[in-house]
C-alpha positions, -999 to 999 in steps of 0.1 A, spaced: -80 -305 97 -46 -291 82 -19 -285 109 -6 -244 108 28 -261 89 6 -282 65 -14 -250 54 -3 -239 20 16 -198 23 12 -171 6 21 -130 13 -4 -107 14 9 -70 15 -13 -51 34 -11 -7 37 -24 24 27 -24 43 -7 5 60 -9 22 43 12 52 28 -9 32 -9 -14 43 -8 -46 80 -1 -40 81 -29 -9 57 -56 -28 83 -50 -62 112 -65 -38 95 -96 -24 103 -107 -60 139 -108 -46 127 -127 -18 111 -155 -42 78 -145 -41 58 -147 -74 34 -117 -83 20 -135 -115 18 -115 -149 -20 -98 -149 -10 -65 -135 -24 -37 -132 -5 -16 -158 17 14 -146 7 48 -156 16 85 -148 10 82 -114 29 51 -111 54 52 -137 75 22 -124 42 3 -119 13 -10 -96 20 -46 -89 -16 -52 -82 -30 -85 -93 -57 -70 -114 -85 -98 -103 -74 -87 -63 -82 -56 -76 -114 -60 -93 -128 -78 -63 -118 -56 -37 -135 -31 -54 -163 -49 -59 -167 -59 -21 -167 -19 -11 -194 -16 -38 -218 -41 -14 -213 -15 12 -218 13 -15 -182 27 -5 -155 34 -26 -115 34 -14 -120 71 -7 -145 69 18 -151 70 56 -177 52 67 -164 24 88 -178 -12 78 -199 -28 108 -201 -61 119 -235 -72 105 -223 -57 71 -197 -83 70 -229 -110 69 -241 -97 37 -255 -124 15 -240 -104 -15 -205 -114 -5 -212 -150 -7 -207 -151 -44 -177 -128 -44 -164 -153 -16 -164 -182 -41 -151 -162 -69 -119 -153 -45 -110 -189 -34 -113 -200 -70 -84 -173 -74 -70 -184 -44 -64 -218 -60 -60 -207 -97 -26 -184 -86 -15 -211 -59 -15 -235 -84 4 -214 -109 33 -202 -85 53 -221 -55 50 -190 -39 23 -164 -45 19 -130 -32 -3 -103 -36 -10 -65 -33 -37 -36 -34 -45 -7 -7 -77 -22 -6 -71 -50 13 -66 -37 46 -101 -24 45 -118 -55 39 -92 -78 50 -119 -102 72 -136 -107 34 -103 -121 27 -92 -137 62 -125 -158 57 -114 -171 24 -81 -179 38 -99 -201 66 -122 -214 41 -95 -230 22 -68 -233 49 -40 -214 40 -13 -200 62 -12 -162 53 19 -142 62 16 -103 64 37 -77 48 29 -44 64 40 -12 48 39 21 64 51 56 57 44 87 75 11 99 74 19 136 64 38 119 32 3 100 20 -13 132 28 8 156 5 8 126 -19 -29 123 -16 -38 165 -21 -9 164 -53 -30 136 -71 -65 141 -60 -70 174 -43 -81 157 -12 -84 180 21 -58 173 47 -83 163 72 -102 140 50 -67 123 42 -60 119 78 -92 102 88 -90 79 55 -55 65 69 -73 56 101 -99 40 88 -81 19 64 -49 12 89 -69 8 125 -101 -16 123 -89 -49 112 -52 -51 117 -56 -74 147 -64 -102 120 -29 -102 112 -14 -107 152 -16 -149 149 0 -152 117 39 -140 105 37 -101 100 67 -75 94 63 -40 94 82 -21 68 88 15 68 91 28 31 116 58 39 138 33 57 137 6 27 146 37 2 176 40 26 187 8 30 169 -21 11 193 -50 18 183 -42 58 151 -42 52 145 -71 25 165 -92 52 140 -84 80 113 -92 59 130 -127 48 136 -131 84 102 -125 98 81 -142 69 102 -172 64 116 -162 26 149 -168 10 167 -135 -5 188 -137 -36 213 -115 -30 223 -108 -66 187 -99 -69 186 -79 -44 210 -60 -55 192 -52 -82 165 -41 -68 184 -19 -47 199 -4 -77 179 -4 -104 139 -3 -92 146 23 -55 153 56 -65 150 91 -49 124 100 -75 102 78 -55 102 96 -27 90 136 -30 85 143 7 102 131 41 86 138 78 92 125 111 69 118 137 76 150 156 65 167 125 35 149 121 28 159 160 29 195 150 2 196 119 -27 214 130 -48 190 108 -41 161 126 -65 135 149 -45 123 179 -56 90 167 -34 92 136 -4 105 156 -6 74 184 -12 48 151 19 62 136 39 58 169 28 26 174 36 14 140 69 29 137 83 13 165 73 -23 151 89 -12 119 123 -8 144 117 -37 157 104 -23 190 78 -21 210 61 -62 200 49 -64 237 32 -37 241 14 -30 206 -14 -54 204 -32 -40 237 -25 -5 222 -37 -12 190 -72 -28 203 -77 7 223 -68 27 191 -95 5 171 -122 14 202 -114 48 202 -122 52 164 -152 30 167 -165 55 191 -158 84 157 -183 58 137 -217 77 138 -190 112 127 -173 89 98 -215 77 87 -226 116 87 -194 123 66 -203 97 42 -188 96 8 -160 119 -2 -186 143 -25 -192 156 13 -159 166 19 -155 201 29 -138 214 -6 -175 200 -26 -173 169 -49 -170 194 -80 -143 213 -65 -122 179 -56 -129 167 -91 -115 199 -108 -85 194 -82 -81 161 -92 -80 164 -130 -54 195 -123 -34 174 -102 -33 146 -130 -24 170 -152 6 183 -129 19 143 -124 20 139 -166 39 176 -169 59 165 -139 65 132 -162 72 146 -193 91 171 -184 118 141 -168 112 123 -200 126 154 -220 152 157 -197 169 121 -199 164 126 -237 184 160 -239 210 142 -217 209 115 -241 217 132 -273 244 153 -250 264 122 -249 260 115 -283 270 146 -295 301 145 -267 310 111 -285 307 122 -319 336 151 -309 355 126 -294 358 106 -323 366 136 -345 334 138 -362 316 174 -369 288 170 -342 267 199 -350 
């Protein structure tokens, strides 16, 4: 049996969809963490990239599929379901992937928002391979998450709040005995060197200060953030379940390096309260039972996708117009007719 110091480390990014996981994961490269090259390609929804390993993404999709779930479904996964024999082949595939990636890179890390929902699956693989995971939890005010999911997927606020809970709450206690750090997306945008320094200290990583400066100057921008909310705004939200506010406050304190002693007992209590909602979440089932109706959801999601594409193309057009204007100005300065 390997001791903790003998175990091979890796970095795992956890967080709800639309919570800044892509931005914070890219920052890990400035701290010496390799993300690999087989990554999910960028698209209109995330033009700077997702930084998600394609095989991890595929495995997480198939693990959820064993339970008849997709990323946007609400039912909690029971302890009995984790004993499903259908997971055995997937665990073998995951172990092979981990061994391959760890052989490729001195320190490898991965991110996929689905990981936090299926963390028992990966936790079992880490234990079987005697690995030493280090966890980075990316958070964002749930109101920003709700707004982003409404824009991207046409999701109702009530559904999105519950989805935040079923992602973030059930399995976070699995990271307790491992190095971990909680990073708030808005604070990362406001103070990148400070937040990357917190990550480096908590996860025993070594910053490359030139890479940190490039990341802050070239990758992070105000365009990554379409909304900013405070916890007081969250408390006033009429669509909110009280559990979301409790969870957000606890995680916010950790992201400010406060409240660590009280966090885990209170989080365990929060998880117990969420379990009390299990029958209700099972009743709602899959997202086609959302109050908007499956067909309307599909139309809203399509509308949201077209809106994102239009916004992206407008940005591209504005950038090209600025470039043309700059070229005209240079021609005029050189004494040549510009038009």
